[in-house]
C-alpha positions in Angstrom: 104.4 131.9 84.1 103.1 129.8 81.2 100.1 131.0 79.4 97.5 128.9 77.4 94.3 129.5 75.6 93.2 125.8 75.5 93.7 123.1 78.1 95.2 120.9 75.3 98.1 123.3 75.2 99.2 122.5 78.8 102.2 120.2 78.9 100.9 118.3 81.9 97.7 117.5 80.0 99.7 116.4 76.9 101.9 114.1 79.0 98.9 112.7 80.9 97.3 111.9 77.6 100.3 110.0 76.4 100.5 108.0 79.7 96.8 107.3 79.7 97.0 105.9 76.1 100.0 103.8 77.1 98.1 102.4 80.2 95.0 101.7 78.0 97.2 99.7 75.6 98.8 97.8 78.5 95.6 96.9 80.3 94.0 95.9 77.0 96.4 93.0 76.7 95.5 89.5 77.6 97.4 89.8 80.9 94.5 91.7 82.4 91.7 89.6 81.0 91.1 87.9 84.4 90.8 91.1 86.4 88.4 93.4 84.7 88.0 95.5 87.8 91.7 96.3 88.0 91.7 97.1 84.3 88.8 99.6 84.8 90.4 101.2 87.8 93.7 101.7 85.9 91.9 103.2 82.9 89.8 105.5 85.1 92.6 106.8 87.2 94.9 107.5 84.2 92.1 109.6 82.7 91.6 111.4 86.0 94.8 113.4 85.5 93.5 114.8 82.2 90.1 115.5 83.6 91.4 117.5 86.6 93.9 119.4 84.4 91.2 120.4 81.9 88.7 121.3 84.7 91.1 123.6 86.5 92.3 125.1 83.2 88.7 125.8 82.1 88.0 127.6 85.4 91.2 129.7 85.0 90.2 130.6 81.4 86.8 131.7 82.6 88.3 133.9 85.2 87.2 131.6 88.0 90.5 131.8 89.8 89.1 131.1 93.3 87.2 128.0 92.1 90.3 126.7 90.2 92.4 127.1 93.4 89.7 125.2 95.4 89.9 122.4 92.8 93.7 122.2 93.1 93.5 122.3 96.9 91.0 119.4 96.9 93.2 117.4 94.5 96.4 117.9 96.4 94.6 117.5 99.8 93.2 114.2 98.6 96.6 113.1 97.5 98.3 114.1 100.8 95.6 112.3 102.9 95.8 109.1 100.9 99.5 108.9 100.2 101.2 109.7 103.5 103.9 107.4 104.7 
């Protein structure tokens, strides 16, 4: 099992940050000028991965394992409910 002392050390967070920055650059281009709502949604959702990773990591670092597991269950439960085929 991987260990960490800061959420910035988590590989998933690092990758989410790279992707989020790439999405920001993409939606900042003139192609998205006409749809500001879509631009906002894409920026917000890309940052959500980093937010959820850091929130869960923070709870784990504080010894709040049960709360961290509830957070993960709510994230994955939401994904299952909204992305079923």
